[in-house]
C-alpha positions as a printed NumPy array, in Angstrom:
array([[ 228.312,  -92.484,  174.24 ],
       [ 225.206,  -94.553,  173.432],
       [ 224.423,  -95.546,  177.021],
       [ 220.785,  -94.486,  176.625],
       [ 220.26 ,  -97.507,  174.356],
       [ 220.864,  -99.701,  177.391],
       [ 218.034,  -98.082,  179.355],
       [ 214.894, -100.197,  179.639],
       [ 212.718,  -97.101,  179.458],
       [ 214.318,  -96.088,  176.136],
       [ 213.84 ,  -99.59 ,  174.721],
       [ 210.192,  -99.614,  175.795],
       [ 209.705,  -96.158,  174.272],
       [ 211.069,  -97.436,  170.954],
       [ 208.665, -100.39 ,  171.138],
       [ 205.81 ,  -97.965,  171.823],
       [ 206.756,  -95.79 ,  168.849],
       [ 206.821,  -98.823,  166.553],
       [ 203.418,  -99.919,  167.829],
       [ 201.933,  -96.43 ,  167.392],
       [ 203.134,  -96.359,  163.773],
       [ 201.623,  -99.808,  163.242],
       [ 198.262,  -98.713,  164.667],
       [ 198.146,  -95.377,  162.827],
       [ 198.649,  -97.166,  159.502],
       [ 195.147,  -98.557,  159.994],
       [ 193.484,  -95.173,  160.547],
       [ 191.605,  -93.444,  157.715],
       [ 193.732,  -91.609,  155.157],
       [ 191.903,  -88.344,  155.808],
       [ 193.545,  -88.29 ,  159.246],
       [ 197.027,  -88.341,  157.706],
       [ 197.865,  -84.722,  158.551],
       [ 195.802,  -84.55 ,  161.711],
       [ 195.595,  -87.309,  164.249],
       [ 198.102,  -89.66 ,  162.614],
       [ 200.778,  -86.991,  162.373],
       [ 200.299,  -85.922,  165.995],
       [ 200.364,  -89.474,  167.327],
       [ 203.493,  -90.402,  165.384],
       [ 205.347,  -87.245,  166.399],
       [ 204.493,  -87.674,  170.066],
       [ 205.514,  -91.339,  170.049],
       [ 208.896,  -90.509,  168.513],
       [ 209.49 ,  -87.621,  170.891],
       [ 209.596,  -89.911,  173.939],
       [ 212.736,  -91.912,  173.03 ],
       [ 214.229,  -88.811,  171.397],
       [ 213.947,  -86.82 ,  174.614],
       [ 215.401,  -89.701,  176.628],
       [ 218.386,  -89.906,  174.265],
       [ 218.866,  -86.147,  174.32 ],
       [ 218.881,  -86.088,  178.112],
       [ 221.318,  -88.984,  178.443]])
């Protein structure tokens, strides 16, 4: 059922999402609903789409 968690690409996508969140924390607050939101959503969509397709 959770075979996607064994995929290296899914694991790397999770690592990328964590790193993107870490980096966006350092961006200016005024970007909260612009750039930060877009970057976080796109980073999360990668492992989400992999899991959905598995």
